[in-house]
Each structure stands twice: as C-alpha cells, then as structure tokens.
LUMTIGU-806773 format. One record per residue: residue number from 1; x, y, z of N, C-alpha, C, O in turn. Coordinates in pm, 1 decimal, decimal comma. Example, Ala and Ser with C-alpha at 12.3 -4.5 7.8 and 13.67 -1.06 7.14 Angstrom:
// LUMTIGU-806773
1:1319,0:-569,0:780,0:1230,0:-450,0:780,0:1320,0:-330,0:780,0:1423,6:-331,9:846,5
2:1285,0:-225,0:708,0:1367,0:-106,0:714,0:1290,0:3,0:787,0:1340,9:113,8:803,9
//
This chain:
// LUMTIGU-806773
1:11951,3:3319,7:379,6:11848,4:3343,4:466,7:11901,7:3315,8:619,6:11868,7:3383,4:717,0
2:11975,4:3222,7:621,1:12030,9:3169,7:737,1:12127,6:3287,2:775,5:12108,2:3335,7:887,0
3:12203,3:3326,5:718,7:12310,8:3439,8:726,3:12230,0:3550,5:804,6:12270,4:3592,2:913,1
4:12120,7:3593,9:748,5:12048,3:3719,6:807,0:12009,5:3681,2:933,7:12025,4:3762,2:1025,1
5:11954,5:3556,9:959,8:11904,1:3524,3:1116,3:12036,2:3539,3:1195,9:12041,1:3602,3:1301,5
6:12142,2:3478,5:1140,1:12263,7:3469,2:1252,4:12311,1:3635,8:1268,8:12358,9:3667,4:1377,7
7:12299,8:3727,3:1176,4:12316,9:3857,0:1194,5:12223,1:3926,5:1291,4:12270,3:3997,0:1380,6
8:12102,3:3911,1:1278,8:11977,6:3950,2:1360,9:12005,9:3891,9:1510,2:12010,0:3958,9:1613,4
9:12023,9:3754,5:1497,9:12043,8:3689,1:1636,1:12160,7:3751,6:1701,2:12136,8:3795,8:1813,6
10:12280,7:3765,9:1658,0:12385,3:3832,1:1700,4:12381,1:3977,9:1760,3:12442,5:4025,7:1855,7
11:12296,7:4028,8:1680,9:12237,3:4182,5:1721,7:12179,2:4186,1:1854,4:12217,3:4252,6:1950,7
12:12078,7:4102,8:1846,0:11993,4:4084,4:1975,9:12081,2:4023,9:2082,9:12077,4:4073,4:2195,6
13:12154,5:3928,5:2059,1:12230,4:3867,6:2165,0:12321,2:3987,0:2229,7:12337,7:3994,7:2351,4
14:12374,2:4072,5:2143,9:12468,1:4193,1:2176,1:12398,8:4281,1:2292,2:12470,2:4336,8:2375,6
15:12258,8:4292,4:2296,0:12208,5:4365,4:2410,0:12239,8:4300,8:2548,5:12284,0:4365,6:2643,4
16:12212,5:4164,9:2551,5:12262,8:4101,1:2678,2:12382,4:4100,6:2710,0:12407,2:4115,9:2829,6
17:12490,5:4083,5:2618,1:12624,2:4108,5:2642,7:12676,3:4232,9:2688,2:12758,9:4252,7:2777,3
18:12613,2:4318,9:2610,4:12610,4:4485,6:2672,7:12591,7:4516,7:2804,4:12668,0:4580,0:2877,2
19:12463,4:4458,4:2836,2:12432,6:4460,4:2982,0:12497,4:4412,2:3084,0:12513,0:4465,6:3193,8
20:12544,0:4287,7:3039,2:12640,5:4219,1:3147,4:12786,7:4304,0:3166,1:12847,6:4332,7:3269,1
21:12813,9:4329,1:3039,5:12949,5:4418,1:3025,5:12942,2:4548,6:3111,2:13028,0:4588,4:3189,9
22:12834,4:4601,6:3083,3:12817,3:4729,3:3162,4:12805,4:4737,4:3311,5:12847,3:4832,7:3377,2
23:12748,7:4636,8:3358,9:12725,5:4593,6:3493,9:12837,1:4530,4:3568,3:12859,1:4570,5:3682,5
24:12897,4:4452,7:3526,1:13008,4:4359,3:3570,7:13146,8:4408,6:3538,9:13239,2:4375,4:3613,2
25:13170,1:4491,2:3426,3:13307,1:4532,6:3390,2:13316,1:4680,1:3396,7:13403,2:4742,2:3457,5
26:13216,8:4731,6:3327,7:13227,8:4892,9:3350,2:13210,9:4932,9:3496,3:13292,4:4999,2:3560,5
27:13107,4:4889,6:3536,1:13081,8:4931,9:3700,7:13157,5:4836,3:3784,1:13117,8:4822,1:3899,7
28:13257,3:4770,1:3745,7:13340,2:4668,1:3814,8:13483,0:4717,4:3798,9:13525,9:4829,9:3824,4
29:13553,2:4604,0:3748,5:13705,5:4629,6:3756,5:13757,4:4739,0:3628,6:13869,3:4788,0:3612,9
30:13642,9:4755,5:3551,9:13669,3:4854,6:3444,7:13639,0:4983,6:3470,6:13663,3:5069,9:3386,2
31:13589,6:5009,8:3574,3:13548,3:5155,5:3637,1:13622,2:5266,0:3597,2:13566,1:5370,0:3562,5
32:13756,8:5251,9:3599,1:13869,9:5345,2:3585,8:13833,0:5413,0:3436,4:13824,8:5534,6:3419,5
33:13812,7:5314,7:3333,4:13781,8:5367,1:3218,3:13631,7:5411,1:3193,3:13606,2:5471,3:3089,0
34:13538,9:5385,6:3277,9:13405,3:5416,4:3280,8:13363,9:5533,1:3363,8:13260,8:5596,9:3342,7
35:13446,1:5557,1:3456,0:13413,9:5668,2:3557,8:13384,3:5820,4:3494,1:13297,0:5896,6:3535,7
36:13472,1:5846,0:3389,4:13447,8:5975,7:3360,7:13326,1:6000,9:3266,0:13301,1:6112,9:3221,6
37:13255,0:5894,3:3239,0:13134,0:5889,5:3157,6:13006,4:5922,0:3265,1:12894,0:5949,9:3223,4
38:13033,7:5915,8:3381,6:12936,4:5945,9:3476,3:12971,5:6075,7:3545,6:12904,9:6105,6:3644,7
39:13061,4:6150,9:3508,0:13075,5:6299,9:3565,6:13010,3:6379,5:3485,5:13019,8:6361,1:3364,1
40:12937,2:6475,8:3533,2:12841,1:6572,5:3478,5:12935,9:6683,5:3408,3:13015,8:6750,2:3474,0
41:12921,0:6695,4:3282,4:12979,1:6820,5:3206,4:13118,7:6767,3:3189,6:13209,2:6846,6:3215,4
42:13154,0:6635,0:3147,2:13303,6:6624,0:3120,9:13335,9:6694,9:2985,6:13268,6:6689,1:2882,7
43:13452,0:6762,6:3006,0:13494,4:6898,6:2907,9:13564,4:6831,9:2789,5:13608,5:6909,7:2704,9
44:13582,9:6695,7:2768,4:13649,1:6658,3:2681,1:13561,5:6589,2:2549,4:13456,7:6527,9:2569,2
45:13619,1:6607,8:2415,3:13535,9:6573,2:2310,9:13536,2:6386,2:2339,7:13431,0:6324,6:2322,5
46:13628,2:6333,4:2371,1:13637,9:6196,6:2399,2:13653,6:6165,9:2555,7:13706,0:6245,4:2633,7
47:13610,7:6062,6:2585,9:13615,5:6006,5:2729,5:13699,5:5875,7:2712,5:13711,3:5810,6:2608,7
48:13761,9:5847,0:2848,4:13822,3:5711,9:2869,2:13736,1:5617,6:2832,7:13786,5:5519,4:2778,2
49:13588,3:5619,0:2850,7:13497,3:5539,8:2839,6:13480,9:5492,1:2694,2:13418,9:5389,2:2667,4
50:13539,9:5572,1:2599,1:13511,7:5535,3:2441,5:13611,9:5419,0:2433,0:13589,0:5347,0:2335,7
51:13707,8:5383,9:2501,6:13797,0:5290,9:2488,1:13710,5:5148,3:2477,7:13764,3:5050,6:2425,6
52:13580,2:5140,8:2527,1:13509,0:5022,6:2504,1:13465,0:5003,5:2377,5:13434,2:4890,5:2339,8
53:13455,8:5120,2:2289,8:13422,6:5083,5:2161,5:13515,1:4992,6:2090,2:13472,4:4900,0:2021,3
54:13656,4:5020,7:2107,5:13768,9:4953,6:2052,3:13749,8:4787,1:2098,0:13764,8:4693,6:2019,4
55:13713,4:4773,6:2243,0:13704,6:4648,6:2306,0:13599,8:4573,8:2216,3:13629,4:4460,9:2177,2
56:13475,8:4630,6:2180,0:13376,0:4550,4:2108,9:13431,3:4533,0:1972,9:13416,8:4425,2:1915,3
57:13493,9:4632,1:1917,5:13520,8:4629,9:1770,1:13617,6:4510,3:1716,7:13606,2:4444,8:1613,1
58:13727,1:4500,7:1830,0:13821,4:4376,8:1782,3:13746,5:4254,4:1745,9:13760,7:4198,5:1637,1
59:13662,2:4211,8:1844,1:13615,5:4065,0:1786,3:13524,6:4075,5:1657,1:13522,4:3986,3:1572,3
60:13440,7:4205,4:1648,1:13391,6:4195,7:1516,9:13475,9:4218,0:1404,7:13423,7:4188,8:1297,1
61:13622,7:4273,2:1399,2:13700,0:4277,1:1282,3:13750,6:4143,1:1253,7:13751,6:4093,8:1141,0
62:13806,0:4067,8:1393,6:13839,3:3958,6:1385,5:13755,1:3846,4:1298,1:13804,8:3772,8:1212,8
63:13610,3:3849,9:1340,2:13519,4:3781,3:1268,8:13513,5:3792,8:1146,5:13498,7:3699,0:1068,2
64:13527,0:3935,5:1111,2:13519,5:3959,3:956,9:13631,1:3902,8:894,4:13608,7:3846,4:787,3
65:13753,1:3904,7:938,6:13875,4:3829,0:882,7:13863,2:3691,3:858,4:13891,5:3642,8:748,9
66:13817,9:3617,0:965,7:13798,5:3475,8:961,4:13681,4:3434,7:906,2:13661,1:3315,6:882,6
67:13595,5:3527,1:880,9:13452,1:3494,5:822,6:13474,7:3508,3:666,5:13373,1:3505,8:597,1
68:13576,3:3520,1:615,0:13594,8:3530,6:458,3:13728,3:3443,5:418,2:13789,4:3456,3:312,1
69:13758,2:3361,2:513,9:13866,5:3269,7:504,3:13826,4:3116,1:540,8:13792,2:3077,7:652,6
70:13836,4:3044,9:436,2:13888,3:3027,6:317,6:13776,1:3079,6:223,8:13810,0:3111,7:109,9
71:13646,4:3091,0:260,0:13553,3:3151,4:190,5:13422,8:3196,1:292,4:13403,2:3146,9:403,5
72:13352,7:3283,6:238,2:13232,3:3334,6:324,5:13181,2:3250,5:399,0:13140,6:3144,3:352,0
73:13170,7:3282,4:548,5:13104,9:3175,6:630,8:13020,7:3249,5:732,3:12993,2:3368,4:716,3
74:12981,7:3182,9:831,4:12877,5:3233,2:927,3:12951,0:3350,4:1037,5:12893,9:3445,5:1090,7
75:13083,0:3312,7:1050,4:13166,0:3400,8:1134,8:13172,9:3554,2:1093,8:13176,8:3644,2:1177,6
76:13173,9:3575,5:953,6:13157,1:3701,4:906,8:12998,5:3757,6:945,0:12981,5:3876,3:973,0
77:12899,5:3672,3:943,2:12764,5:3741,8:975,7:12747,5:3747,9:1123,3:12641,8:3799,6:1159,4
78:12840,9:3700,0:1231,7:12832,7:3728,3:1337,2:12920,0:3863,4:1377,5:12902,9:3937,2:1474,6
79:13006,6:3871,0:1285,4:13104,9:4013,7:1312,9:13014,8:4115,4:1264,3:13025,5:4227,2:1314,7
80:12913,8:4092,6:1160,5:12831,9:4191,6:1097,7:12715,6:4244,4:1217,9:12693,6:4363,8:1238,1
81:12652,3:4141,3:1286,4:12590,1:4160,6:1386,8:12641,0:4264,5:1508,1:12585,8:4361,5:1560,2
82:12744,3:4213,8:1525,1:12833,4:4313,2:1627,5:12850,4:4440,2:1573,4:12850,3:4539,5:1646,0
83:12868,2:4448,1:1427,0:12904,5:4586,6:1394,7:12777,2:4665,2:1404,0:12778,4:4779,9:1448,7
84:12666,0:4606,1:1362,5:12527,9:4679,3:1341,1:12490,8:4714,8:1470,1:12433,7:4823,0:1484,5
85:12517,5:4627,3:1590,3:12477,3:4665,1:1715,4:12576,4:4778,3:1755,3:12534,1:4861,4:1835,6
86:12691,4:4789,9:1712,9:12768,6:4891,7:1770,2:12729,0:5019,4:1697,4:12721,4:5120,9:1766,6
87:12703,3:5028,2:1570,3:12639,6:5123,3:1520,1:12513,4:5195,4:1570,1:12498,8:5317,6:1569,0
88:12427,0:5108,5:1612,7:12294,4:5138,3:1696,1:12341,2:5197,5:1821,9:12306,7:5312,4:1849,7
89:12422,2:5124,8:1906,2:12483,1:5195,2:2018,6:12513,5:5333,5:2016,2:12476,2:5422,7:2092,4
90:12603,4:5338,0:1894,6:12654,0:5487,7:1908,0:12546,5:5579,4:1861,0:12547,7:5687,8:1919,3
91:12456,1:5564,8:1773,2:12354,6:5640,4:1740,2:12261,4:5659,0:1859,6:12224,4:5771,3:1893,8
92:12222,6:5543,3:1925,1:12129,0:5572,2:2059,9:12209,9:5647,9:2166,9:12173,2:5757,2:2210,1
93:12308,7:5592,1:2202,9:12373,7:5642,8:2334,5:12436,0:5754,9:2313,5:12394,3:5852,3:2376,1
94:12546,6:5772,3:2225,3:12627,7:5904,8:2217,7:12541,1:6007,6:2152,8:12537,5:6121,7:2198,7
95:12465,3:5969,9:2039,1:12400,2:6073,5:1970,7:12258,5:6128,0:2020,6:12235,9:6247,8:2037,9
96:12169,2:6029,1:2040,9:12051,8:6074,0:2102,8:12042,6:6068,6:2239,3:11959,1:6149,1:2280,6
97:12100,1:6000,2:2331,7:12099,7:6011,7:2483,5:12197,8:6129,9:2525,7:12156,7:6226,8:2589,5
98:12301,2:6118,5:2494,7:12425,0:6224,1:2548,6:12418,5:6346,2:2481,2:12456,6:6453,9:2526,9
99:12356,4:6321,4:2342,5:12394,1:6427,2:2255,6:12529,8:6483,1:2214,8:12542,5:6598,4:2173,6
100:12615,7:6409,8:2225,8:12766,7:6440,8:2181,3:12769,9:6488,7:2058,0:12867,2:6555,8:2023,6
101:12662,7:6462,9:1967,4:12648,5:6524,6:1848,1:12514,2:6571,5:1829,6:12427,0:6490,2:1860,1
102:12481,1:6670,4:1791,7:12356,2:6732,4:1765,3:12272,8:6704,9:1640,1:12226,9:6792,7:1567,1
103:12259,0:6577,5:1624,2:12204,7:6522,1:1505,2:12045,6:6508,8:1511,3:11979,6:6530,0:1409,5
104:11990,8:6477,0:1620,0:11859,8:6435,4:1643,0:11799,6:6524,7:1775,2:11758,8:6470,0:1877,7
105:11801,4:6659,2:1755,8:11771,4:6739,2:1852,8:11611,7:6745,6:1870,2:11559,5:6761,6:1980,5
106:11543,0:6732,1:1756,7:11417,8:6738,6:1775,0:11317,4:6619,9:1794,5:11196,0:6633,3:1779,1
107:11380,3:6498,9:1830,9:11323,7:6370,7:1829,8:11212,8:6363,3:1931,0:11241,6:6374,1:2050,2
108:11101,5:6347,7:1897,0:10988,0:6336,4:1992,2:10927,9:6194,0:1991,8:10805,3:6185,5:1999,2
109:10987,6:6103,2:1985,3:10936,8:5959,6:1979,4:10926,3:5912,2:2121,8:11014,9:5935,2:2204,1
110:10809,1:5841,2:2151,0:10789,1:5777,6:2293,5:10894,7:5670,6:2331,1:10930,7:5660,8:2448,5
111:10947,8:5586,1:2229,9:11058,6:5503,8:2240,0:11178,5:5574,8:2298,5:11229,1:5549,5:2407,8
112:11218,3:5668,0:2210,9:11361,0:5750,7:2253,0:11340,8:5811,0:2373,3:11436,1:5815,4:2451,1
113:11217,8:5866,8:2410,1:11207,3:5949,1:2525,0:11247,4:5840,3:2667,9:11331,6:5854,4:2756,7
114:11157,0:5742,5:2644,8:11189,9:5620,6:2752,9:11292,9:5571,6:2748,8:11312,4:5507,9:2852,3
115:11409,5:5564,9:2651,0:11544,6:5545,3:2643,5:11618,2:5629,4:2746,3:11678,0:5590,2:2846,5
116:11602,8:5745,4:2703,7:11680,5:5867,6:2767,2:11628,1:5861,5:2910,6:11714,2:5848,3:2997,6
117:11505,8:5868,6:2947,2:11479,8:5848,3:3092,1:11543,8:5740,7:3182,0:11585,5:5753,0:3297,1
118:11541,6:5626,9:3098,3:11609,9:5518,0:3193,3:11767,0:5539,2:3187,3:11831,3:5499,2:3284,3
119:11825,4:5590,8:3095,8:11968,6:5628,2:3085,7:11986,5:5752,1:3206,0:12087,9:5758,6:3275,4
120:11892,9:5830,6:3216,2:11918,8:5944,8:3311,1:11920,4:5865,3:3458,5:12014,6:5888,9:3534,2
121:11824,5:5778,7:3495,9:11827,5:5706,2:3617,1:11938,6:5652,2:3635,0:11995,9:5658,1:3743,8
122:11994,5:5581,4:3515,7:12129,1:5506,6:3536,4:12240,3:5610,9:3587,2:12319,2:5580,8:3676,8
123:12240,6:5737,4:3522,6:12342,6:5826,2:3562,2:12312,7:5914,4:3693,1:12386,2:6005,0:3732,3
124:12203,1:5877,0:3749,2:12171,8:5955,2:3886,7:12269,1:5918,7:3966,6:12320,2:6006,7:4035,7
125:12317,0:5784,8:3976,6:12447,0:5734,7:4073,8:12563,6:5750,8:3993,5:12599,0:5700,0:3887,1
126:12621,7:5846,0:4081,8:12772,1:5884,8:4025,6:12869,6:5798,0:4059,4:12981,1:5811,7:4009,2
127:12841,8:5691,4:4152,9:12961,6:5589,2:4176,1:12921,3:5457,5:4093,5:12818,1:5451,0:4026,6
128:12999,7:5369,8:4103,8:13003,3:5238,5:4038,9:12896,4:5149,8:4087,0:12844,3:5068,6:4010,5
129:12857,9:5162,3:4220,8:12764,1:5055,8:4287,6:12640,2:5134,1:4277,1:12626,7:5253,8:4252,0
130:12530,8:5021,3:4307,2:12399,6:5082,4:4317,4:12317,2:5133,3:4202,5:12217,2:5202,9:4220,3
131:12363,9:5095,0:4077,4:12334,5:5134,6:3946,9:12202,5:5050,7:3890,6:12179,7:4941,3:3942,2
132:12136,1:5088,5:3810,6:12029,3:5044,3:3736,6:12024,7:5059,5:3596,5:12121,9:5117,0:3547,6
133:11925,2:5017,5:3510,7:11939,2:5028,3:3373,0:12052,8:5002,7:3308,6:12106,8:5100,3:3256,6
134:12110,7:4886,7:3296,1:12236,1:4891,6:3239,0:12216,3:4843,7:3059,5:12305,6:4832,5:2975,6
135:12110,1:4828,8:3047,6:12078,9:4795,3:2906,4:12081,0:4926,9:2810,4:12101,8:5037,8:2859,7
136:12060,3:4910,8:2682,0:12075,6:5033,5:2590,3:11950,3:5028,7:2510,8:11877,3:5127,4:2501,7
137:11922,9:4909,1:2450,1:11789,0:4920,2:2366,0:11671,6:4874,6:2419,2:11560,9:4916,7:2385,6
138:11694,8:4778,1:2512,5:11583,2:4731,0:2613,3:11589,6:4779,4:2737,5:11690,4:4756,0:2804,2
139:11490,0:4850,8:2787,7:11470,5:4909,4:2917,6:11346,6:4864,8:2989,4:11250,5:4821,5:2925,9
140:11346,4:4874,3:3122,1:11239,8:4827,5:3189,2:11130,8:4881,4:3130,1:11151,5:4982,5:3062,9
141:11000,2:4833,3:3138,8:10865,8:4861,0:3068,3:10828,9:4994,2:3158,8:10765,7:5084,4:3103,8
142:10866,4:5006,8:3291,9:10785,3:5128,7:3356,4:10836,4:5260,7:3290,0:10766,3:5361,8:3290,2
143:10960,1:5256,8:3233,5:11004,1:5388,5:3176,3:10914,0:5433,3:3044,4:10900,4:5550,5:3009,3
144:10858,1:5325,1:2981,3:10778,1:5354,7:2872,2:10634,1:5394,1:2890,3:10574,5:5450,0:2798,2
145:10575,3:5367,3:3005,8:10441,3:5395,5:3077,3:10385,8:5523,1:3043,0:10279,1:5536,5:2983,2
146:10473,7:5634,5:3089,1:10439,5:5760,5:3094,9:10437,1:5830,3:2941,8:10374,2:5930,7:2908,5
147:10515,6:5755,3:2867,8:10507,8:5808,0:2719,1:10389,8:5758,6:2620,5:10339,1:5821,2:2527,4
148:10360,0:5626,9:2667,8:10231,4:5571,7:2588,3:10090,6:5609,8:2621,6:9993,4:5555,8:2568,7
149:10082,8:5708,9:2715,2:9941,4:5736,2:2743,7:9897,1:5837,9:2603,3:9782,4:5881,3:2592,3
//
C-alpha cells in the first residue's frame, strides 16, 4: 500500500516539477531546445524540445536501477511515478494537444478541451517571456468554465 502511495505522490509532485521546469528552464536557459516547440508548423517529426523527455527519463531509470538493489525499495516506486507521469505527459501533450499522432481525433471531453485551450493560450506567445499556463494536467479553472456549462 505504501508503495502505491509513493508512486501516486510522485506522479502528483511531477506536475509541480514540470510547471517549474517549463517556466524556469524551458522558458529560461533551456529556450534553445524549447524554442522550436513554439514555432507554428514545425516541419520535422522530432523537435529539439523532445530532448526534455530524455532529461526526465534519466532520473526515472536511475531510480529503477537503485530501487532494486539490494532488494526492491521505495526508490523503484518513485521512478515508477516519474515514468507514469511521462506516459501521461506524452499522451496528453503530444497526442491530444499537439496531435503529433492522430490517435484521439474525436475526443469531445470537457477536461481535454480545457487542457487544449490552456495550452493554446500558452503558445499564443511565440517568445520565451510573458508566458502563462505552464502546467500540463492541472490548468487554471477559468479554462474549464466554458466547457462545464
């Protein structure tokens, strides 16, 4: 039971870590890697921005490795929480929001519509400054209001 709570807690904590990383790293000193993500109609299958997947995957892999030595321990489940968040991020951000893959084209859910709208607002600013909506799963309530009527 405790390991499930560690995994869930890590998953939830990753939203805050992602928000901070997006605002202060991607829109800060890491802008060189993130900038192409803000260019409309970027023509390549991969973006430089995809390097951030590796950045988040490395701690998860290390935690898996150390979480089974000398026996299964809580580090493994922290790594699992990071992995689960990474999968959710990929499905929400790359598949649902940016439609890099056409898997969920007919989604008509109020929550997903609000997520897409908040992310569109984020991309309205093409530069690294003056952004908003840096989160991924939790966005300001104002974006949900119009879909909850």
